[in-house]
C-alpha positions as semicolon CSV with decimal commas, in nm:
position;residue;x (nm);y (nm);z (nm)
1;M;-1,851;-2,310;-5,112
2;A;-2,058;-2,567;-4,925
3;T;-1,937;-2,862;-4,723
4;L;-2,105;-3,197;-4,737
5;V;-2,055;-3,443;-4,446
6;T;-2,134;-3,792;-4,581
7;G;-2,156;-4,146;-4,447
8;G;-2,179;-4,073;-4,076
9;T;-2,425;-4,173;-3,809
10;V;-2,607;-3,843;-3,730
11;V;-2,726;-3,782;-3,375
12;T;-2,993;-3,526;-3,334
13;A;-3,221;-3,414;-3,053
14;T;-3,491;-3,642;-3,189
15;G;-3,300;-3,954;-3,295
16;I;-3,002;-4,133;-3,467
17;L;-2,992;-4,180;-3,840
18;Q;-2,762;-4,252;-4,133
19;S;-2,761;-3,931;-4,339
20;D;-2,569;-3,654;-4,509
21;I;-2,526;-3,304;-4,374
22;L;-2,495;-2,995;-4,597
23;I;-2,331;-2,693;-4,451
24;E;-2,323;-2,348;-4,609
25;N;-2,184;-2,034;-4,450
26;G;-2,127;-2,212;-4,123
27;R;-2,489;-2,322;-4,092
28;I;-2,651;-2,671;-4,136
29;I;-2,908;-2,620;-4,423
30;A;-2,995;-2,984;-4,493
31;I;-2,991;-3,319;-4,330
32;S;-3,103;-3,591;-4,581
33;E;-2,989;-3,904;-4,757
34;N;-2,798;-3,881;-5,077
35;I;-2,749;-3,505;-5,106
36;D;-2,607;-3,401;-5,449
37;R;-2,229;-3,380;-5,418
38;T;-2,169;-3,144;-5,709
39;G;-1,955;-2,844;-5,611
40;Q;-1,928;-2,948;-5,251
41;D;-1,616;-3,001;-5,025
42;I;-1,664;-3,358;-4,898
43;I;-1,588;-3,477;-4,547
44;D;-1,620;-3,862;-4,527
45;A;-1,763;-3,943;-4,194
46;T;-1,796;-4,320;-4,246
47;G;-1,767;-4,501;-3,922
48;C;-1,808;-4,178;-3,724
49;Y;-2,078;-4,025;-3,515
50;V;-2,172;-3,672;-3,617
51;M;-2,326;-3,439;-3,351
52;P;-2,373;-3,070;-3,394
53;G;-2,244;-2,868;-3,097
54;A;-2,095;-3,162;-2,896
55;I;-1,781;-3,086;-2,707
56;D;-1,548;-3,290;-2,487
57;V;-1,564;-3,132;-2,141
58;H;-1,352;-3,406;-1,968
59;T;-1,021;-3,249;-1,833
60;H;-0,764;-3,305;-1,567
61;L;-0,650;-2,958;-1,482
62;N;-0,414;-2,930;-1,178
63;L;-0,409;-3,312;-1,150
64;Q;-0,130;-3,470;-0,964
65;V;-0,064;-3,840;-0,944
66;G;0,230;-3,937;-0,729
67;D;0,518;-3,710;-0,825
68;E;0,370;-3,632;-1,171
69;K;0,150;-3,318;-1,234
70;V;-0,027;-3,217;-1,554
71;S;0,114;-2,905;-1,717
72;D;-0,217;-2,718;-1,747
73;G;-0,349;-2,534;-1,449
74;F;-0,709;-2,401;-1,431
75;Y;-0,622;-2,056;-1,586
76;H;-0,410;-2,184;-1,887
77;G;-0,646;-2,476;-1,942
78;S;-0,951;-2,251;-1,956
79;V;-0,788;-2,004;-2,191
80;A;-0,680;-2,287;-2,423
81;A;-1,031;-2,426;-2,426
82;A;-1,186;-2,087;-2,496
83;H;-0,952;-2,061;-2,804
84;G;-1,062;-2,401;-2,939
85;G;-0,781;-2,617;-2,795
C-alpha cells in the first residue's frame, strides 16, 4: 500500500512548492500536483510544511533553572532520540 501526502507546502533542496508526495515501500517515488488518490492511504498536510529528513535537534539535556532540573540527562536523552523519541 502506498501513502499519499496531500495539500502541504513541500520544501526540497531546490525550492518550495505546493505539491503531493507519493511514498511506496518507505521511499518517495513522486512529487507532483494532483497525484491519483486511488488505493492510497492519505495524509492531509494542509497548512503544514513537508520536509524529507528534517529533524528537531533542539534539546535541553541536563538543564537546570533555579531549583528545577530537566529529567533527561545526556545518556537517557541520547538513547531516547536514537529510538525515535
